[in-house]
N, C-alpha and C positions, 0 to 999 in steps of 0.2 A: 638404835635400827641398824638392821642389816645394810651392805649396799646394795640389794634389789628393791629398796624402797626411793632411793633416789636415782637407779637407770630404771625406767622406765623406757619398755621395750615401743617397737613401732605401734604394733597393735593396740594395746594399751593407751599410748597416748592417741591415737588415733579414734578411738571410741572418746576418749576425755574429751578431746577438742570439739568433736562431734554434737557432744552432750552438751558441753560447759561453754562454748564459743557462741553461741546463738543466745543464752542468755546472758553474757556476757556485754555482748551488743545492745541488748534492749535494753539493759540496766543501765549502759553508756549512755547511750542517746536520749532515755528518759532522764537521767538525773544531770546530763547537760543540758536538757531543755527546762528543767527543773531551775535550776541558775536563773536562765532569763526568765523565769516566770516570776521568782524571788526578785530579779532586779526590774520586771515591771511593776510590780506590786510596791517594790521600794522606792521606786519614784512618787507612792503617792507621801509619803512621810513616815515616821518610825511608828506613829498610832496606828494607820491601817496595816503597815507590816506586822505587829505584833499582834494583831487582831485577826490574821488570818493564820500565822504562826499557832498561835493558840486555839483559834478553834480547831484547826488541823491535827490538836493534839487529841479531842474528842473521835477524830476521824480515825485517828491512828488506833486509840483504843479498838474499834470496831473492828479495823482490819486485821488488826494482830488475831482476836477472836475467830474473825473467819478463815484467817490463814493456819489458825490452829487447829479447828475442824477440817481444813481441807489438805492438810500438809499430814494430818494421822491419818485419811483416807488417802494419802499418797502414799503410806508405808504400806497399806494392802496394794495398792497399784502399782508399787515398782515390785513388790515379790512376787504377785499374781502375773505381772508383764512378763517376768524371770521365766514364770509357768508356762506363757501367752495362754492364760487362761481368760480372754476377752471377755466370756460371759458373766463370769464373776466380778471382774474390773467395772463393767455396766451395774451389775448391783449395787456394787459398793457406790459408785458414781449416784446412783440416786438416791440412796440415803446421806451422801453428801451435800445433795441439793436441797434436800428436806432440813439438814441442821444449818444451813449458812443463810437458805431465806428465812429460818426462824431467827437466827443472831438479826438479821437485818429488821426484823420488825421491831425487835425490839429497841435497836439503837434511833431509827430513824423515825419510831415513834417516840421516843424521849427527845429527841431534838426537835422535833416539828410540835409536838405538845407544851412542852417548857423550855423553849433556846435558853431565856434569860437565866433559869436555874443551871442548867449546862453550863453557860459559859461563866456565871459567877464563882463556878469553881476553878477556873484558870484566870481570870481577868478581876480586879475591882471594877466598880462601876466608874464609868468615865467614856469617853470617845470611844478609845480603842473596843471596850465591852459593846457598846452599841454597832459598829462594824463588825464585830463576831460574829451578834446575833443575826446579821441581816446575812453576813455569808452563811452560818451553818443551815438555816434555813431552807436556805437554795441547794444545798449539798446533799442535807439527807436524803431524799427522792431518789439517789445515784445511789445509796447503798444498796439496792436491793438488785441494781445492774451489777455493781461490782461482785455482789454476792454470788450469782447465776457464772458470770465471767470465770472468775477464781476456780473453780470445781472443772470448767472445760479446759481450763490452761494449765493444769494441775495435774488431769488426765493425760494430756497430749504429752506433757512434760515426761510424767512416769514410765511412759510407753517409747521416751527418747525421740518423741517428735518435737523437737524443741524452735524449731524453723520457724513454725505455725503461729506459736506464742509471742514469740521474735517479732515477726512483721506486725501483728496485731499491733502492739505496745508500740512500737515507731508509729505507725499509723496515727493511733491514737494519740502519742504525745506530739507529733507535729498538729495532728488537729488542736489539739488544745493550747498549744503555744501561739498560731494563727489567731483561735478566735477569743484568746487572752488580747493581742495587738488590737484585736478587732472590736471588742466588747470593754475592754478595761478603760482604753481612751477615746474611742468613740470614731473609729476611721471608718471607712466604706459607706459615709453616711449614716448610722447607727450612733445612738446616743452615748456617752461617756457613762459607762455604769459604774466603774471601779471596782470596789471588792466583790458586787455583785455581778459584774462583767465576768469575774474570774471562779466566782459558784458557776454559772451558769456553763462556761466551758470547761470546766472538768465533768458536770456530768454529761454533757454532747461525747467529749471522748471518749466516757466510758462507755457508752453504747456503742462508738466505732468500733470498738478492741471486740465488745461481743459479737457485733455481728460478723466479724471476719473471723473469730475462732467459731462461731457457733456453723456458717455455711462452710468452712474448709473441713470440717469434721463429719458435716455428713456427706460434701462433695466427694470427699476422698474414704470415704467409709472408714475411718478411723477408732480404737476403742472407744473414743468420747462420742461417736454417735450413737447415744442412748436414743431406746424408742419407749411406747409407752408401759410396756410389760416389764422394764427394769425398775420402773418405779415401783411397783409392787414390793410389800415388804417382805424379806427374807425370812426364814425360818428362826423362831426364837433361840435355837442353839447358835445360829451364827449372828443375831443380834447381841447376845450376852457377850458373845467374844468379840464382834466390833467395837463395842462400847466401854469395854474393859481397855483395849487397846488406846481408842481414839479419845474417850474422856480426859483423859491427864492430858494429852497433846493442847485441847481445847482448855482445858482448865491452867495450863501451863503460860499459853501466850495470852490467853486474857489478865492473870494474874501479874504475869510479866510487863504485859502491855499498862495495867493500872499501876505499878510501882514505876515505872520510867513516867508515866505519866505524874505520878506526883512528884517526881522531879521536876515537872514543868510547872505544877502549882507553887513548889516552892521558888521558882525563878521568876513565875509571873508578879511574886512581891517585893522583889529588887527590883522593878521600873522598866519602861517601856525598853529603854536601851539594854539592857541585859537580856529582855525574851527577845531585841532585835540580834543580839550579837547569839544567842543562840538558834535563832532561827537561821541567820546566818549559816553557823558550823554545823547544822542538822541538812542543810542542801548543800556543801561541801562535802560535808559525809558520804552522802548519798553516792555523789560523783565518786567517789576516790574508793567506795567500798564496793563497786562492780565487780571486781577480780576475788575478793574474796566471797562475796556472794556466788559468783559463778562457783568456785570449788565448793562451796556449801550443799548448792542446789546437785551439782555434779554427782558428789559422795553419797547423796542419799538415794539416787538414783542408780547408782553402781555397785555401791555395799548391798542395797535391797535387791538389786536384781541377781547377785551372786547369793545371795539366801534364798530368794525365791526358788531358785534353780539348785538348791542342795548343796553351793560350793561354799564351805564355812572358813576353807583355807584362802580360798580366792577372794572372800569377804576382808577376813583380817588383813590379805597384803594390800587388798586395795585401801582399805581405813587408813593403813599407815602410809603409804604412798599419796593419800588427800591430804594427811593430817601433814604431814613432812613440807609437801606442796603448798598449803595454805600457810604455813610460817613464814616459808621465805615469801610467798605473795604478801602477806602482812607490814612484814618489814619494809620491803620495798615501797606498800602503799605508805607507809607511815613516813619515809625518806621526802615522799612525793610532796606530801600535804606539808612536812615541815618547810621545804624550800619553796612551793610554790603559794603558798599562805598569803601572801602580800600581793600578789597577784589578782588571786581570787576575791578575796576579800574588796579590793579596790572596784571590783565590778558593782558593789553594793552601794548605793545612795542613801544610805544611813548615815546617822549625825556620826562626827568623827569619835564621839565616845564610846560608842556602840561597835564601831569599827575597831576600836583599840583592841575593845573588850574581844571581838572575835578573834583578833591579830593571837592573843595572850593562851586563847582556848583550844585553837588550831594548834598551835606548838605544844601545847601539852597532851592533845590526843597524838599528836604523831610520834610522839617516844615513846607510847602504851600500847600503839595500834596493834601490835604485833599478838598482846596478851588478849584482845578483843578476838582476835583472829583464830586464834585456840579455840576460847570458849565458842564460837561460832559455829565451827566445823564440827567439832567435837559434840556438843549437847544437841544440835540440829540436824546434821547431816551424819553422824556416824551411831551415836548412842541411839538416838529417835530411831533410825533409819532400821536398828537392830532390833525394834520391838520393845526397847529398854522405855517405854513413856514415862511410866511410873516415876523410876528413878529420877530421867532427869526432869523431869516437873519438881520434884522436890529440892533437887540440886539450885534449878534456875531460880527459884520462887523464893527458896527458904535464904540463898546468898542476896536476893533483892531486898526482900521484905525484915531481914533481922538485922542486916549491916548495912545494904548501901540506904536505903530510904531514912533508917533513924539519923546517919552521921551526916547525909546530906540534910535532912530536915533541923537538926542543930546547928548546922554550919549556916542555913541562908537564917533563919528565924530568930533562933537564940545567939548565937555567934553574929550574926550581920554582917559574914564578912563577905567582900567583893566576889562578881559572880565566878570570874577564874579561879580563885579559891575554892569557891563549893564546889565545881567540876571536879576537882582534883579528887574528890573523897567518894566519886563513886568506882575508883580503879581500887580501893580496897576489897570491893564488893567482886570485881572481877579476877582480882588474883585468890582470892577462896576458890571461886567455885573454878578456876585454872587446875588449883591444886588438889581437891577432890575428885574432880572430874577428869584429871588424866590418869588418876588411882582407879577408875572405874574402869577407865578404857583399857590399860595393862592387863585386868582381870577376867577379860574376854565375855564377863556376864553378861551383857549386852547383847549378845548375838541369839536371837529366837529368828528360827525357821516357820515363818506361818501358815506356809504351803505342805508343812507334814503332814497337816491334815487336812481334811476335805473342808474348804469354805464358801 
């Protein structure tokens, strides 16, 4: 890479910070308070903590299907914003709402009609499974709220209005933490509801975020202020082009989430302590990943905006700058995770066995964090933002399902290795994905200008 990749001029740096900083702040607050949530639930014991961790794996699958639909539409949002075509942005938003609400119907329906079967995929029968069923049936109705909120937030972020979703996210998470304190333990004269209280707090906080984002959209007349006319279906030519681009992203996120959920299924067969250890790792990972996540989202917005404006050279330079910055951020995050893991794990009042496992898992993750950073920004922030959605889907899902899932499954179920050794096999998938993905990046074949033709 040339020196210009590392020497960010003032204008570029300012634009990056305006886009990325609110995203980083939002996710930093959210992840910090998720740790508090984990500590609160961990006080109830390994079984309730394992229950919430595994039930949330189902929610995680739903959220990634939803994220796939929203981020697929976000590719259009970013490029149309580069062209300042607000009318078409709202048409895309109408389609996005149809898709995400449809996804919510499927996932909420399964969770409400057959919660025992759903949880049975993640946990064997016992106390943990019973807690998980109670939690899931209360959380599932909130899927409808999340589906609408995600579309509004994605449209605003793509139009470089990242501060409003940041504010909505921060208010939502603060609400969730306060309600957890009240409802889990029974403060302020209310009964102690345990894991049920955590579920109720999650749904209410999602509603708070939606209210903030929707109110701001219409009060400020943002591109996300969709009207009844925007809900009408566009012409067939546009629909065909739209679904050719977005469908691979939905399947990409869906298949990837199911693959990583298979990891959770394997972990769930290693005992409550192993599940609790992975729950601690996942919570800490959310905290330290905020910087890389900010780079990833900023890259998708800035690269997509350049391509939408027809500036291929600007998109290429922006992509290289984002990639270089994200690798450096990933290395820094890994060091922080490695050196700070003792203090972070000590916050969780789970068994000493689970804490010991979590310490080793976090050490392993810290050594390979830069590798995960490369894949995050390249697949989601660069290739996908350039409209290279089919290639991204094949790369992401093939590496996971053909390499990662079989290796982790054999390690856990056949070789019966400890959780910390099983986890190491996930990095074989990451290595293969990085090698193939960087080859695609250097080819420049991922750059597609969606606004060259009328959409």
